[in-house]
N, C-alpha and C positions, 0 to 999 in steps of 0.2 A: 976784485972778484967776490970776496966774502961779503962786502957791503952790498953789491948789486943782488946777490942771492938773498940776503937778508931783506932788502927792500922788496924784492919780488915776492918773497914769502909773506911779508907784512901786507903788501897790496892784495895778494891772493886771499889771505885770511879776512881782510877787511871786506873784500867783495863777497866772500862766503857769508860773513855775518850780515851784510846788507841783504843778500838773497834770502837768508833765513828770516830776517825781520820782515821783509816784503811778503814772504810766504805766510808768516804768522799773522800779519796784518790782513792779508786776503782772507784767511780762514776766519779771523775775527769779524770782518765785515760781512762775510757770507752768513755766519751764525747770527749776527745782529739782524741782517735782512730777513732771514728765515723766521726768527722769533718775532720780529715786528709784523711780518706777514701773518703769522699764526695768531698773534694778538688781535690784529686787524680783523681777521676772519671771525674770531670769537666775538668781537664788538659788534660786527654786522649781524651775526646770528642772534646775539642777545637783543639787539635793537629790533630786529625783525620779529622775534618772538614776543617782545614786550609790546609791540604795536598791535599784534593780533589779538 
């Protein structure tokens, strides 16, 4: 009984940690994409103004 409860708890906490990591990873990817997009826009603007 005690062992199965412990295993269940360990499995649950592992799943929670994985979910948290996945969430953090998604945020990180989103932030990276946004910053790359912003930098890309700046580069295009700079290039366009430099050409004119």
